[in-house]
C-alpha positions as CSV (number, residue, x, y, z in Angstrom):
1,M,129.8,108.6,112.2
2,E,129.1,105.4,110.3
3,K,131.8,102.8,110.6
4,N,130.8,101.0,107.5
5,A,132.0,102.6,104.2
6,T,129.3,101.0,102.1
7,S,126.9,103.8,103.3
8,K,123.2,103.6,103.8
9,F,122.7,101.1,101.0
10,G,124.7,98.4,102.7
11,A,126.2,95.5,100.8
12,V,123.9,95.9,97.7
13,G,125.4,99.4,97.4
14,S,128.7,97.7,96.2
15,L,127.1,96.1,93.1
16,T,128.6,97.4,89.9
17,S,127.3,97.7,86.3
18,S,129.8,95.1,85.2
19,Q,128.3,92.6,87.7
20,V,124.9,93.3,86.3
21,R,126.0,92.8,82.7
22,E,127.7,89.5,83.7
23,A,124.6,88.3,85.5
24,A,122.6,89.1,82.3
25,T,124.7,86.5,80.4
26,L,123.1,83.8,82.5
27,V,119.8,84.2,80.7
28,K,119.7,81.3,78.2
29,S,116.2,80.0,77.9
30,G,114.5,83.2,79.0
31,R,112.3,81.4,81.5
32,V,111.1,83.6,84.3
33,Y,110.5,82.2,87.7
34,S,108.4,83.9,90.3
35,L,110.0,83.7,93.7
36,A,107.2,85.1,95.7
37,V,104.2,83.6,97.5
38,E,100.9,85.5,97.5
39,T,100.4,88.3,100.0
40,S,97.1,87.5,101.7
41,A,95.5,86.7,105.0
42,Q,96.8,83.1,104.5
43,S,100.4,84.0,103.7
44,P,103.2,82.8,105.9
45,A,103.8,85.4,108.6
46,Y,105.1,85.8,112.1
47,P,102.1,85.6,114.6
48,G,100.2,88.8,114.9
49,R,101.1,90.1,111.4
50,T,97.9,90.4,109.4
51,Y,96.6,91.4,105.9
52,Q,93.3,93.0,105.2
53,I,91.8,94.5,102.0
54,L,88.8,96.8,101.6
55,T,87.2,97.6,98.2
56,D,84.7,100.3,97.4
57,R,83.1,102.0,94.5
58,I,84.5,105.4,93.3
59,L,81.7,107.9,93.6
60,I,81.6,111.2,91.7
61,D,78.9,113.6,92.8
62,G,77.2,110.6,94.4
63,S,77.1,108.6,91.3
64,G,79.1,105.4,90.6
65,T,78.5,105.5,86.8
66,Y,80.2,108.1,84.7
67,G,79.8,109.3,81.1
68,K,77.7,108.1,78.3
69,N,79.7,104.9,78.3
70,R,78.7,104.3,81.9
71,L,82.2,103.6,83.2
72,Q,82.4,102.4,86.7
73,G,85.5,102.6,89.0
74,F,86.6,100.8,92.1
75,D,89.3,101.5,94.7
76,D,91.1,99.4,97.2
77,F,92.5,100.0,100.6
78,V,95.1,97.5,102.0
79,C,96.1,97.3,105.6
80,L,98.9,95.0,106.3
81,W,102.0,94.4,108.4
82,C,104.9,94.6,105.9
83,G,106.4,91.3,107.0
84,V,103.6,89.2,105.5
85,G,104.4,86.7,102.7
86,T,107.6,87.1,100.7
87,H,109.3,90.2,102.1
88,L,112.5,92.1,102.4
89,D,114.0,93.1,105.8
90,G,115.5,96.5,105.8
91,F,118.2,97.8,108.2
92,A,115.6,99.6,110.3
93,H,114.0,96.3,111.2
94,V,116.6,95.2,113.7
95,A,118.7,96.8,116.3
96,V,121.2,95.2,118.7
97,D,121.5,96.9,122.1
98,G,119.9,100.0,120.7
99,L,122.1,100.3,117.6
100,H,121.2,99.7,113.9
101,Y,123.6,99.2,111.0
102,G,126.4,101.7,110.9
103,D,126.2,102.2,114.7
104,V,123.2,104.4,114.4
105,A,121.0,104.7,117.5
106,S,117.4,103.6,117.3
107,A,116.3,107.1,118.3
108,E,117.8,108.3,115.0
109,V,116.1,105.6,113.0
110,I,112.7,104.7,114.4
111,Q,109.9,107.3,114.7
112,P,106.1,106.6,115.3
113,R,105.3,107.5,111.7
114,G,108.0,105.2,110.3
115,A,111.8,105.1,109.9
116,V,113.5,108.4,109.2
117,R,116.6,106.4,108.2
118,Y,117.0,103.1,106.4
119,G,113.4,103.2,105.2
120,I,112.6,100.7,102.4
121,E,112.5,103.6,100.0
122,T,116.3,103.8,100.2
123,V,116.9,100.2,99.1
124,P,118.1,100.3,95.5
125,P,116.8,97.9,92.8
126,I,118.9,94.7,92.9
127,A,120.0,93.0,89.7
128,T,122.8,90.5,90.0
129,R,123.7,86.8,89.8
130,G,121.5,84.6,91.9
131,V,122.5,81.2,93.3
132,L,120.2,78.6,94.7
133,L,121.6,76.2,97.3
134,D,119.5,73.1,97.3
135,V,120.5,71.7,100.7
136,P,118.0,68.8,100.9
137,R,119.2,67.5,97.5
138,A,122.8,67.6,98.7
139,L,121.8,65.6,101.7
140,G,119.7,63.2,99.7
141,I,116.4,64.0,101.5
142,P,113.2,65.8,100.3
143,A,113.3,68.5,103.0
144,L,115.2,69.5,106.1
145,E,113.8,68.7,109.5
146,A,112.6,71.3,112.0
147,G,115.6,72.8,113.9
148,Y,118.2,71.5,111.5
149,E,121.1,74.0,111.3
150,I,122.6,74.3,107.9
151,R,126.4,74.3,108.3
152,R,129.3,75.1,106.0
153,G,129.8,71.5,105.1
154,D,126.2,71.2,103.9
155,L,126.7,74.2,101.6
156,E,130.0,72.8,100.3
157,R,128.2,69.5,99.5
158,A,125.7,71.6,97.6
159,F,128.4,73.5,95.7
160,A,130.0,70.2,94.6
161,L,126.8,68.5,93.6
162,Q,125.5,71.6,91.7
163,Q,128.8,72.7,90.4
164,T,127.8,76.2,91.4
165,E,129.4,78.4,94.0
166,P,128.6,81.9,95.2
167,R,130.8,84.8,94.2
168,P,131.1,88.4,95.5
169,G,128.0,90.4,94.7
170,D,125.7,87.4,94.5
171,V,122.3,86.9,96.1
172,V,122.1,83.5,97.7
173,L,118.7,81.7,98.1
174,V,118.7,78.7,100.4
175,H,116.2,76.0,99.7
176,T,115.3,74.0,102.7
177,G,112.0,72.4,101.5
178,W,110.2,73.9,104.5
179,L,107.7,76.0,102.6
180,K,105.5,73.6,100.7
181,D,102.3,75.5,100.0
182,P,102.5,79.1,98.8
183,K,98.9,79.9,99.9
184,N,99.0,78.4,103.4
185,R,100.2,80.3,106.5
186,G,101.0,76.9,108.1
187,A,102.1,76.1,111.6
188,F,105.8,76.5,111.1
189,V,106.8,79.5,113.3
190,D,108.0,77.9,116.5
191,T,110.8,76.0,114.8
192,E,112.4,75.8,111.4
193,P,115.6,74.6,109.7
194,G,117.9,77.4,108.5
195,I,121.4,78.8,108.5
196,G,123.3,79.5,111.7
197,S,125.7,82.4,112.6
198,E,128.8,80.6,111.4
199,T,127.2,79.8,108.0
200,A,126.0,83.4,107.6
201,A,129.5,84.6,108.3
202,Y,130.9,82.2,105.7
203,L,128.5,83.4,103.0
204,V,129.2,87.1,103.8
205,E,132.8,87.3,104.8
206,E,134.3,84.5,102.6
207,K,131.9,84.4,99.6
208,G,130.9,88.1,99.6
209,V,127.2,87.7,99.0
210,V,125.1,90.9,99.3
211,A,121.7,89.4,100.3
212,I,120.4,86.0,101.5
213,G,117.0,84.6,101.2
214,S,115.3,81.3,102.1
215,D,112.0,79.4,101.9
216,N,111.1,80.0,105.6
217,W,109.9,82.8,107.7
218,A,113.2,83.8,109.4
219,L,116.0,82.5,107.2
220,E,117.9,81.2,110.3
221,V,117.6,78.0,112.3
222,I,115.1,78.1,115.1
223,P,115.9,77.6,117.9
224,A,119.4,78.9,117.6
225,A,122.4,76.8,118.6
226,D,122.9,79.3,121.5
227,A,119.6,78.9,123.4
228,E,120.0,82.3,125.0
229,A,120.4,84.2,121.6
230,F,117.3,85.4,119.8
231,L,117.6,85.5,116.0
232,P,121.4,86.1,116.0
233,V,121.6,85.8,112.2
234,H,119.3,88.8,111.9
235,G,121.5,90.8,114.2
236,Y,124.6,89.8,112.3
237,L,123.3,90.4,108.8
238,L,121.2,93.5,109.2
239,R,122.9,95.2,112.1
240,E,126.6,94.3,111.6
241,K,127.0,93.6,107.9
242,G,124.3,95.5,106.1
243,V,123.2,92.4,104.2
244,H,119.5,92.3,103.4
245,I,117.3,89.2,104.3
246,I,114.5,88.0,102.0
247,E,112.0,85.7,103.7
248,N,109.4,83.2,102.5
249,V,111.0,83.0,99.1
250,W,109.3,80.4,96.8
251,T,112.4,78.4,95.8
252,R,110.6,75.1,95.1
253,D,110.3,75.6,91.3
254,L,114.0,76.4,90.9
255,A,114.9,73.4,93.0
256,T,112.5,71.1,91.0
257,D,114.1,72.3,87.7
258,R,117.6,72.2,89.2
259,V,118.2,75.8,88.2
260,Y,121.1,76.9,90.3
261,E,122.3,80.1,88.8
262,F,120.3,82.9,87.2
263,L,119.8,86.6,86.8
264,F,118.1,87.7,90.0
265,I,116.0,90.8,90.1
266,L,114.2,92.5,93.0
267,A,112.8,96.0,93.4
268,A,111.2,96.9,96.6
269,P,108.3,99.5,96.4
270,K,109.3,102.9,97.7
271,L,107.3,102.8,100.8
272,V,108.7,105.7,102.7
273,G,109.6,104.9,106.3
274,A,108.8,101.2,106.0
275,L,111.0,98.8,107.9
276,Q,110.2,95.8,105.8
277,S,108.3,95.4,102.5
278,P,106.4,92.7,100.5
279,V,108.5,92.0,97.4
280,H,108.2,89.9,94.2
281,P,111.7,88.8,93.3
282,I,112.2,86.9,90.1
283,A,114.8,84.6,88.6
284,I,115.5,84.5,84.8
285,A,117.4,81.5,83.5
């Protein structure tokens, strides 16, 4: 029995058509912002996650040229860990003490050939109001330092400066300034600035946001305030609250243009059984 009434869709399952229509009214100029970095062997990723691509000619009866117009075809085979580049964390990605979102045991979720519950194919398309929180600007600095924990007061300073505040049903993107080059894996895994557990609870329980993203590999501050806790924000959002995490989001263009609210759109590919997935979110202002 699942204790959370929002079902397998988690927080994004609560979005309504009226919220989508309201978010669409934020489109003024029609400018579309790409919020993704490239997915490649150089993309930001946790150590050990890789990307490889193989291309080959399509042969028919041993020939690679077809018809009198001499058409040629080529196929590609991609082998990657789904947590490379800009990606979405699903509820199968994290368990705490053997339990996933909704108190579902890992044995009922994870199988050798993929997740049989909470696979990425179950994540509905997301279209809602997006809010960028430019924390460095609020603090008067170009970027946050490694290990800096973004606290409630930092967000409130950003709210006041930007005159923009999250509302229930929003997707929040936290700009830290940490991701500077969208094509470079970089050496930024051991430590990073990000939100802590109290800030995550503030955004979810008081502001009612349905997903949180950031321009770093794990969203949350590393190391955590509690040195004995490993990725506690992941456990809180994915396991307890059913709130998706979007990592390695390219927020720099929004921050540069000071675009703080927009129509946010994300559709994950229906990769059956996947625990995470590369995604290409966009903002339309």
